[in-house]
C-alpha positions in Angstrom: 31.5 115.5 236.8 29.1 113.2 238.4 29.7 111.0 241.5 29.5 107.7 239.5 30.7 109.0 236.1 33.8 111.1 235.4 35.4 111.6 232.0 39.2 111.8 232.3 41.0 112.2 229.0 38.0 110.8 227.3 37.7 107.7 229.5 34.5 107.1 231.5 35.7 106.0 234.9 32.4 104.3 235.7 33.4 101.6 233.2 36.8 101.0 234.6 37.4 97.6 236.3 37.3 97.5 240.1 40.1 95.3 241.4 39.5 92.6 243.9 41.6 92.4 247.0 43.5 89.5 245.5 44.3 91.4 242.4 45.4 94.4 244.4 47.7 92.3 246.5 49.2 90.6 243.5 49.8 93.9 241.6 51.3 95.6 244.8 53.8 92.8 245.1 54.6 93.0 241.4 55.1 96.8 241.7 57.4 96.4 244.7 59.4 94.0 242.7 60.0 96.6 240.0 57.0 96.1 237.6 56.1 99.7 236.7 53.1 98.5 234.6 51.6 97.0 237.8 51.5 100.6 239.2 49.5 101.8 236.3 47.0 99.0 236.7 46.7 99.8 240.4 46.0 103.4 239.6 43.3 102.7 237.0 41.8 100.0 239.1 41.4 102.3 242.1 40.0 105.4 240.5 36.5 104.5 241.7 38.0 104.5 245.3 39.1 108.1 244.7 35.6 109.1 243.5 34.1 107.7 246.7 36.5 109.6 248.9 36.1 113.0 247.2 32.3 112.9 247.3 32.2 114.2 250.9 34.3 117.2 249.8 31.8 118.2 247.0 29.6 121.2 247.3 32.2 123.5 249.0 33.0 125.6 246.0 35.9 123.5 244.7 36.2 122.3 241.1 35.3 118.6 241.1 37.9 117.7 238.4 40.6 119.4 240.6 39.5 117.4 243.6 39.7 114.2 241.6 43.2 115.0 240.3 44.4 115.8 243.8 42.7 112.6 245.1 44.7 110.7 242.4 47.9 112.1 243.8 46.9 110.7 247.2 46.2 107.3 245.6 49.7 107.3 243.9 51.3 108.1 247.3 49.4 105.3 248.8 50.6 102.8 246.2 54.2 104.0 246.6 54.2 103.9 250.4 52.1 100.8 251.0 53.9 98.1 253.0 53.0 94.7 251.5 54.6 92.9 254.5 51.8 93.9 256.9 48.3 92.3 257.0 46.4 95.4 256.0 43.9 96.0 253.2 45.1 98.5 250.6 41.8 100.5 250.8 42.1 100.8 254.6 45.5 102.5 254.1 44.6 104.5 250.9 41.3 106.2 252.0 42.9 108.4 254.7 45.8 109.1 252.4 43.6 110.3 249.6 41.4 112.3 252.0 44.5 113.9 253.6 45.7 115.0 250.2 42.4 116.6 249.4 42.2 118.3 252.7 45.7 119.7 252.2 44.7 121.1 248.8 41.6 122.7 250.3 43.5 124.1 253.2 46.1 125.7 251.0 43.3 127.3 249.0 41.4 128.4 252.2 41.0 132.3 252.3 41.0 132.2 256.2 44.5 133.3 257.3 46.4 131.1 259.8 49.6 132.3 261.4 52.9 131.1 259.8 54.1 129.4 263.0 50.9 127.5 263.4 50.8 126.5 259.8 54.4 125.3 259.9 53.6 123.2 263.0 50.6 121.7 261.2 52.8 120.9 258.1 55.3 119.1 260.4 52.5 117.2 262.2 51.0 116.1 258.9 54.3 115.0 257.5 54.9 113.0 260.7 51.4 111.5 260.4 52.1 110.3 256.9 55.5 108.8 257.9 53.9 107.0 260.9 51.0 105.9 258.8 53.3 104.5 256.1 55.4 102.7 258.7 52.6 101.2 260.8 49.8 101.0 258.2 47.3 102.6 260.5 46.2 106.1 261.7 48.7 107.4 264.3 47.6 108.9 267.6 48.2 112.6 268.5 50.6 111.4 271.2 52.7 109.6 268.6 52.7 112.6 266.2 53.6 115.0 269.1 56.5 112.7 270.2 57.9 112.5 266.7 58.1 116.3 266.1 58.9 117.0 269.8 55.9 119.3 270.4 53.2 119.4 273.1 50.1 117.3 272.3 47.8 120.3 272.8 49.9 122.4 270.4 49.6 119.7 267.7 45.8 119.4 268.2 45.4 123.2 267.8 47.7 123.3 264.8 45.9 120.5 263.0 42.4 122.0 263.8 43.5 125.4 262.5 44.1 124.0 259.0 41.1 121.6 259.0 38.1 122.4 256.8 35.0 122.8 258.9 32.4 120.1 258.5 28.8 120.9 257.9 26.2 119.4 260.3 24.3 118.3 257.2 27.2 116.3 255.7 26.2 112.7 255.2 28.4 110.1 257.0 26.4 107.0 256.1 23.7 106.0 253.7 21.8 102.6 253.5 18.8 102.0 251.3 17.9 105.7 251.2 18.2 106.3 254.9 21.0 108.8 255.3 22.8 109.5 258.6 24.1 113.1 258.9 26.8 114.5 261.2 24.1 116.3 263.2 22.6 112.9 264.0 25.7 111.9 265.9 26.1 115.2 267.8 24.6 114.5 271.2 24.5 115.6 274.8 25.3 113.4 277.8 22.0 114.6 279.2 19.9 113.8 276.1 18.0 111.0 277.9 16.6 113.5 280.5 16.2 116.6 278.4 13.0 115.5 276.7 11.4 114.8 280.1 12.4 118.2 281.5 11.0 119.9 278.4 7.6 118.2 278.9 7.5 119.1 282.6 8.3 122.7 281.8 5.6 123.0 279.2 3.0 121.5 281.6 4.1 123.9 284.4 3.8 127.0 282.1 0.4 125.7 280.9 -0.9 125.9 284.4 -0.2 129.7 284.7 -2.8 132.4 284.3 -2.9 134.6 281.2 -1.4 137.5 283.2 1.5 135.3 284.5 2.2 134.0 281.0 2.1 137.6 279.6 4.6 138.8 282.3 7.0 136.0 281.5 6.7 136.6 277.8 7.4 140.3 278.1 10.2 139.9 280.6 12.1 136.9 279.2 11.1 136.6 275.5 11.0 140.3 274.6 13.6 141.3 277.2 11.6 144.2 278.7 12.4 145.7 282.2 9.9 145.4 285.0 9.1 149.1 284.7 8.3 148.7 281.0 6.1 145.7 281.7 4.3 147.6 284.5 3.6 150.5 282.1 2.3 148.1 279.4 -0.1 146.1 281.6 -1.1 149.0 283.9 0.2 147.9 287.3 3.1 149.0 289.5 6.7 147.8 289.2 6.5 146.3 292.6 3.5 144.3 291.6 5.3 143.0 288.5 8.3 142.1 290.6 6.1 140.1 293.1 4.1 138.4 290.3 7.3 137.5 288.5 8.8 135.9 291.6 5.7 134.0 292.4 5.3 132.8 288.9 8.9 131.5 288.7 8.5 129.8 292.1 5.3 128.2 290.9 7.1 126.8 287.8 10.0 125.5 289.9 7.6 123.8 292.3 5.8 122.0 289.4 9.0 120.7 287.7 
């Protein structure tokens, strides 16, 4: 199975028609009015959407064809539960539904054991999430989910996190003209703007030290040796090491 080409029952999905928003809307209304054939057309016309969703779950040891079939189940649920009365694009509603179905499948096949009570709470929370999402046609908040199942918000968060597949820092989240943005690119620190300056100043301060002072810092803080061990290695007393260490650290602090 390739990202842009999948053979399902001998059919190459890369050659399937991609429905326009107008076609989707028309078929959804036909299906809601009892046209079962419209449902089949919606499924075949959105298989490429399933492919795009399952790409981010690839490379985790799961069979690609299994992921695709599970994603199709999520697509069918999206079609059956979509509310045509609300002004929402079908793909906006379907993508999280398809992804949720795949996550459930991967969670149930996860070798990491989660307590029964925590898993039960997670199941209830996910069921509530689907109901709320179907009703409001948008992702519900933790507060809404917790209220619906009468559980503390903190408990709901912990339960959902316990059954969520960990995300790699190298998982792509966006790609444009070959420039890929990864998860790690969006992980930051509120002090990021100042950290680079601190690092430069620290390097400059260490650069001003004598070779003996640098050697003592290296032995003490990089190799983790005691002052006695450092004293024996460089041939001076432990008291001298202690004094030199203190003076060196004071010098660094004064230069930053």
